[in-house]
C-alpha distance (Angstrom), angle and dihedral (degrees) to the residues before:
residue distance angle dihedral
Q1 . . .
V2 3.76 . .
Q3 3.79 124.3 .
L4 3.80 119.5 -158.5
V5 3.80 125.5 -164.3
E6 3.77 120.5 -171.5
S7 3.78 128.2 -160.2
G8 3.75 139.6 167.1
G9 3.79 104.2 66.8
G10 3.77 122.8 131.0
L11 3.75 147.2 117.0
V12 3.79 119.4 -46.1
Q13 3.80 136.3 164.7
A14 3.74 120.8 -110.7
G15 3.79 109.7 -83.4
G16 3.79 92.5 29.7
S17 3.78 131.4 113.2
L18 3.78 139.0 -119.1
R19 3.78 132.9 -179.4
L20 3.79 119.4 -147.8
S21 3.77 121.9 -159.8
C22 3.79 130.1 -163.4
A23 3.78 120.8 -168.6
A24 3.77 118.2 -161.5
S25 3.78 123.9 -153.2
G26 3.77 137.0 171.7
S27 3.80 118.7 41.0
I28 3.79 94.5 7.7
F29 3.80 99.7 146.4
S30 3.77 93.2 81.2
I31 3.78 97.6 44.9
N32 3.78 111.4 129.1
G33 3.80 118.1 -178.0
M34 3.77 124.4 8.5
G35 3.75 128.1 -165.1
W36 3.77 151.4 159.7
Y37 3.78 124.4 -111.5
R38 3.80 128.5 -177.4
Q39 3.75 135.9 -158.1
A40 3.77 124.2 -163.2
P41 3.82 122.0 -163.3
G42 3.78 111.0 -75.5
K43 3.80 93.0 6.2
Q44 3.77 135.2 100.8
R45 3.76 122.1 -102.9
E46 3.78 110.8 -94.3
L47 3.80 134.6 -166.1
V48 3.78 110.6 -111.0
A49 3.79 102.8 176.6
H50 3.78 138.1 -9.8
I51 3.79 134.7 -167.6
T52 3.77 127.6 -168.6
T53 3.78 127.9 -144.3
S54 3.78 89.3 -98.5
G55 3.78 91.5 52.2
S56 3.78 101.2 -103.7
E57 3.82 109.7 152.9
S58 3.79 133.0 -154.9
Y59 3.78 130.6 -179.0
L60 3.78 143.0 -165.0
G61 3.77 107.1 -103.0
S62 3.77 95.6 -118.1
V63 3.83 93.2 57.2
K64 3.79 99.6 42.9
G65 3.77 111.0 124.7
R66 3.80 92.1 16.4
F67 3.82 104.4 60.1
T68 3.78 127.9 50.7
I69 3.78 126.4 -167.5
S70 3.78 121.4 -156.4
R71 3.76 137.3 172.5
D72 3.78 134.7 -148.9
N73 3.79 113.6 -156.0
A74 3.78 96.6 161.4
N75 3.81 125.8 119.3
A76 3.83 95.1 12.5
K77 3.78 90.8 -59.3
N78 3.74 123.4 127.6
T79 3.78 108.2 -168.1
V80 3.76 127.8 154.9
Y81 3.77 125.2 -161.0
L82 3.78 135.0 -163.1
Q83 3.78 116.0 -157.7
M84 3.78 108.3 -161.6
N85 3.82 118.9 -166.0
S86 3.77 132.8 174.2
L87 3.76 90.2 21.8
K88 3.78 118.5 -158.4
L89 3.77 133.1 -155.9
E90 3.80 89.4 -107.7
D91 3.81 90.7 60.3
T92 3.79 88.8 72.2
A93 3.79 107.7 119.3
V94 3.78 145.6 105.2
Y95 3.77 107.3 -79.1
Y96 3.80 119.1 -146.9
C97 3.79 128.9 -163.5
N98 3.80 115.9 -137.5
A99 3.77 133.3 -166.5
Q100 3.77 129.7 -174.7
R101 3.78 122.9 -148.1
Y102 3.80 125.7 169.8
G103 3.78 90.7 -20.4
Y104 3.81 95.4 -49.7
D105 3.77 126.3 115.5
F106 3.78 122.2 -137.3
W107 3.80 123.8 -166.5
G108 3.75 138.6 -159.1
Q109 3.79 122.9 -136.3
G110 3.79 93.5 -102.0
T111 3.77 133.2 -114.0
Q112 3.79 125.1 -129.1
V113 3.79 119.8 -121.2
T114 3.80 114.9 -171.2
V115 3.81 121.0 -176.0
S116 3.81 115.5 -164.0
S117 3.78 130.7 -164.6
């Protein structure tokens, strides 16, 4: 099993920045890709950013150039970050951390990001 705990959400004005963190614990040594999803009210959950074990990154088109995903695998840690810059009103959502291990998906509890005008 893998446990994921997110932190770093909050309220920010449009144009501002936030950094989300997700710390993995449990059976972390076999984690493959990790990523961030988000779900806004009345909308489906969508993949925002993903990073593989080798460090290959991919992004949702609307966040490219504004968001950066990174991963820290050093010292038995497995933490993934999402640096969000130039935030827009439409970035408001609950953000969920995701990890994949042996074909299974694990999820964090979610952290609220609210962008105000």
